[in-house]
Each structure stands twice: as structure tokens, then as C-alpha cells.
C-alpha positions as a printed Julia matrix, in Angstrom:
279×3 Matrix{Float64}:
 176.56  104.66   89.11
 177.56  102.12   91.79
 181.14  102.55   90.54
 181.03  106.34   90.24
 184.05  108.26   91.54
 181.88  110.74   93.41
 181.13  109.88   97.06
 177.99  111.99   96.8
 176.66  109.93   93.89
 177.56  106.67   95.62
 175.71  107.79   98.74
 172.6   108.6    96.72
 172.76  105.18   95.08
 173.15  103.5    98.49
 170.04  105.24   99.84
 167.91  104.36   96.83
 165.04  101.98   97.61
 164.26   99.55   96.2
 167.61   98.68   94.63
 168.87   95.33   93.3
 171.1    93.44   95.73
 173.78   93.07   93.07
 174.07   96.86   92.89
 174.46   97.07   96.68
 177.32   94.58   96.46
 179.2    96.86   94.06
 179.32   99.72   96.56
 182.45  100.37   98.67
 182.24   99.78  102.46
 185.66  101.08  103.5
 186.52  103.92  105.89
 186.88  106.37  103.0
 183.19  105.87  102.2
 181.62  106.1   105.65
 178.38  107.76  104.55
 177.93  105.17  101.81
 178.32  102.46  104.43
 175.81  104.22  106.67
 173.29  104.39  103.81
 173.75  100.7   102.98
 173.2    99.81  106.64
 169.84  101.59  106.64
 168.56  100.39  103.27
 165.92   97.61  103.47
 167.17   96.35  100.09
 170.56   95.44  101.57
 171.13   91.64  101.55
 171.09   89.86  104.95
 174.74   88.76  104.72
 175.93   92.36  104.26
 173.78   93.55  107.16
 175.22   90.76  109.3
 178.72   91.87  108.38
 177.97   95.54  109.11
 176.46   94.63  112.49
 180.07   94.12  113.63
 181.13   97.57  112.42
 183.21   99.64  114.82
 181.05  102.72  114.36
 177.95  102.87  116.55
 175.93  104.79  113.96
 176.42  102.04  111.4
 175.45   99.38  113.94
 172.39  101.37  115.02
 171.19  101.6   111.41
 171.63   97.85  111.03
 169.74   97.35  114.28
 166.73   99.33  113.01
 166.74   97.83  109.51
 163.65   95.59  109.04
 165.67   93.36  106.71
 168.31   92.54  109.31
 168.13   88.84  110.3
 166.31   88.31  113.6
 169.28   86.63  115.25
 171.41   89.68  114.46
 168.78   92.04  115.85
 168.6    89.97  119.03
 172.39   90.14  119.38
 172.42   93.91  118.88
 169.9    94.25  121.71
 172.88   93.5   123.97
 175.2    96.05  122.36
 177.03   98.26  124.86
 175.75  101.45  123.22
 172.17  102.48  124.0
 171.55  103.92  120.53
 172.36  100.55  119.05
 170.29   98.43  121.43
 167.54  101.07  121.29
 167.44  100.7   117.51
 167.23   96.93  117.83
 164.29   97.21  120.24
 162.4    99.41  117.78
 162.94   96.91  114.94
 159.51   95.71  113.7
 160.78   92.15  113.23
 160.99   91.51  116.98
 158.61   88.77  118.25
 155.55   89.77  120.28
 156.65   87.94  123.4
 159.99   89.76  123.39
 158.31   93.16  123.13
 155.9    92.34  125.95
 158.79   91.4   128.2
 160.78   94.49  127.25
 157.82   96.77  127.99
 158.27   95.82  131.65
 161.96   96.8   131.69
 163.24   99.2   134.34
 165.41  100.81  131.65
 163.54  103.82  130.28
 165.48  103.76  127.03
 164.31  100.19  126.46
 160.68  101.14  127.09
 161.05  104.03  124.62
 162.14  101.52  121.99
 159.09   99.34  122.59
 156.74  102.35  122.59
 158.16  103.36  119.19
 157.91   99.89  117.66
 154.99   99.58  115.2
 154.92   95.84  115.9
 154.4    96.3   119.63
 151.31   94.34  120.75
 148.27   96.13  122.24
 148.94   94.89  125.77
 152.47   96.33  125.73
 151.32   99.72  124.4
 148.39   99.85  126.84
 150.83   99.23  129.68
 153.23  101.91  128.44
 150.38  104.43  128.05
 150.52  104.6   131.85
 154.31  104.96  132.02
 155.68  107.67  134.3
 157.94  108.9   131.5
 156.26  111.5   129.27
 158.64  110.72  126.39
 157.41  107.12  126.48
 153.72  108.07  126.59
 154.36  110.49  123.71
 155.68  107.66  121.56
 152.71  105.48  122.46
 150.42  108.31  121.35
 152.23  108.38  118.0
 152.37  104.61  117.48
 150.02  103.42  114.68
 149.41  100.17  116.58
 148.2   101.77  119.8
 144.69  100.45  120.6
 141.73  102.89  120.78
 141.3   102.54  124.55
 144.91  103.58  125.13
 144.5   106.6   122.86
 141.36  107.59  124.74
 143.25  107.28  128.02
 146.06  109.52  126.73
 143.52  112.19  125.73
 143.44  112.96  129.46
 147.22  113.16  129.82
 148.64  116.05  131.81
 151.26  116.71  129.15
 149.97  119.06  126.45
 152.32  117.69  123.78
 150.86  114.23  124.29
 147.31  115.55  124.01
 148.35  117.34  120.81
 149.62  114.05  119.41
 146.33  112.36  120.27
 144.39  115.27  118.77
 146.07  114.92  115.38
 146.16  111.11  115.32
 143.82  109.85  112.6
 143.14  106.69  114.63
 141.95  108.5   117.75
 138.34  107.47  118.59
 135.66  110.11  117.84
 134.66  110.41  121.5
 138.24  111.24  122.47
 138.42  113.93  119.78
 135.11  115.37  120.96
 136.55  115.53  124.47
 139.73  117.26  123.23
 137.64  119.8   121.31
 137.07  121.37  124.73
 140.74  121.28  125.77
 142.12  124.37  127.47
 145.02  124.43  125.04
 144.48  126.27  121.78
 147.1   124.04  120.12
 145.19  120.89  121.04
 141.89  122.3   119.77
 143.6   123.38  116.53
 144.82  119.83  115.87
 141.33  118.43  116.5
 139.84  121.0   114.13
 142.15  119.87  111.33
 141.77  116.14  111.96
 139.8   114.41  109.16
 138.6   111.89  111.75
 136.98  114.53  113.97
 133.22  113.9   114.3
 130.71  116.5   113.03
 129.7   117.54  116.54
 133.31  118.37  117.44
 133.81  120.41  114.29
 130.51  122.21  114.82
 131.58  123.13  118.34
 135.03  124.32  117.21
 133.51  126.47  114.46
 132.57  128.87  117.25
 135.96  128.79  118.96
 137.3   132.13  120.14
 140.61  131.53  118.37
 140.66  132.27  114.65
 143.34  129.62  114.0
 141.03  126.95  115.34
 138.13  128.18  113.22
 140.45  128.36  110.21
 141.3   124.67  110.59
 137.61  123.79  110.8
 137.02  125.83  107.65
 139.74  123.89  105.81
 138.64  120.44  107.01
 137.0   118.59  104.08
 134.75  116.72  106.52
 133.24  119.82  108.09
 129.42  119.74  107.61
 128.12  122.02  104.81
 126.0   124.08  107.2
 129.06  124.81  109.31
 131.02  125.92  106.23
 128.12  128.19  105.34
 128.37  129.75  108.79
 132.16  130.16  108.56
 131.88  131.81  105.13
 130.7   134.89  107.03
 133.46  134.8   109.65
 135.1   138.11  110.46
 138.59  136.69  109.94
 139.76  136.47  106.31
 141.88  133.38  107.01
 138.76  131.52  108.07
 136.87  132.59  104.97
 139.89  131.63  102.84
 139.76  128.15  104.34
 136.14  127.79  103.29
 136.93  129.16   99.83
 139.5   126.43   99.23
 137.49  123.63  100.84
 136.37  121.12   98.21
 133.29  120.35  100.31
 132.02  123.93  100.34
 128.51  124.19   98.81
 128.33  125.97   95.41
 126.22  128.8    96.82
 128.85  129.42   99.49
 131.61  129.68   96.88
 129.41  132.05   94.87
 129.02  134.2    97.95
 132.75  134.24   98.63
 133.5   135.14   95.02
 132.34  138.64   96.01
 134.42  138.82   99.19
 136.17  142.1    99.84
 139.51  140.34  100.37
 141.55  139.38   97.29
 143.13  136.5    99.2
 139.69  134.95   99.73
 138.56  135.37   96.16
 141.85  134.0    94.81
 141.49  130.83   96.9
 138.28  129.99   95.09
 140.24  129.84   91.85
 142.35  127.04   93.35
 139.41  125.12   94.81
 139.79  121.5    93.59
 136.03  121.12   93.24
């Protein structure tokens, strides 16, 4: 397939991961096969020498893919950090192979695009992410909220952020501390409360509180959460909204007696959900 005449097939081969390096070397990298080249540049299976070669490519999109590729040699990534195009150097800054000391230094940069790259980097150290959690740029704080390496204290701090989208990100983050989720369960935004209600990491007291939320979408998420306490599911099985009762009917943690009760529900949609209950 690496020698197929179809550009579409070649592109699919180039994106395949993992793929033997000898297959990558059979693919064409000329101007007629731009999208194949782009795929090779982004593939972690691509050999270092090919990535080094593509780092000099005239097209910024190819260089940016090389810059982000975790298999790109560190010296090449460091060079691309000085590329004239911000998408290229931004990609290099978000590369997980960057050393800790480099990321700490970059987190102090006056260039917002550079700080965005650090905030997005899963290898960013706790001190860099904690610093960026206080950044004036909401787009930077948003990326910190979504970074799997952000420490608990930074996530807790962002639970108080003025930007609703950031609080939503914290509310749905599985790594957010229980006390922060409990705090967000009382957020003024329905969207934030809905994300907390559906978060498997939400503590029982938060789910119990949200089971009485005025918004049916919030209660529906609580009803669907497999970690909602049995007594709360029993309560929600009698909710006036059919979507809430349907959530309980499909919940694998729902007590048998609750499912028996819902099997006689007046709504077909509720009764049918029981048939699909994985328990």
C-alpha cells in the first residue's frame, strides 16, 4: 500500500500508527503528495532522520507538525522554537520532550502565544502550571485547566475563575479535587453544575445536592452517574422529568428494586432504557 497510486490510500498509510519505519521510507514526500508529507510529519512512528529533514520544509504546516511530534529529536525541536512562524514555534513549545527547565523559563515569557504552548504541554512541571493558572489571559488559564499535569491546588484555584468556560473545564476534569467539585456544585451556571453532576470523580455529597437541582439536565446527569449513591438514585426514580428517570433506568448502579419500579413507568422511553441496562 505504501506504493499505491492513490493519494488517498497513501495518506491513510502515512497516518497509520504504529507503522514500521521501512514503510514510512517508501512513501513519497514531493509537492504532489503534500497531505502524505503532512501525515508523515505528524506520525510518531516516523524515523528521526526523516523528521529532521522535514523540519526544513518550506510549508509551515509541515514544520508545525514536526515541531509537535514527540519523536522529533530534541535539538530539532529546540531549533524550531526559533522559527519565524508562531504556529511552528508554538508547536515546538507544546512538544512533551522539552526539558523541565526550558518549560519553566518559557512560562515566564511575555509572549502570550509562548505561554499558551507551555500551558498545553503535558510535560509542563507543576510550578509552571501553577504560575500560569494566575495568568491574565483566559485562553492560557483554560489550557491549564485542561492539562492532565496540572496540580490539585491549581485546579482548586481555577474553580473560582471568573470565566465560566474555565470553571466548566474544571468541573468535568476527572482530576479535580473533591472539595473543588463540591464547591462548583453550587455554581451559578447551569452548565458548570451539569458537568459536575456527570463527573465520575464528584463526591457523594455533591451528587446528593445536585439531585435536587432545579434544572432537569443537571438532575439527569446525576441520574446517569454510576457513582451516584443508591439512595439518591431511588429518589430520582420518582422524578417528574422522564429524562431523569431514563438516566436512572440505564444506570448500572441502580438498585434492583428501583429498576423493578421503573419497569412499570408510564413512559416507553424509560422502560426501554431498562432493557439496555448493562447490569
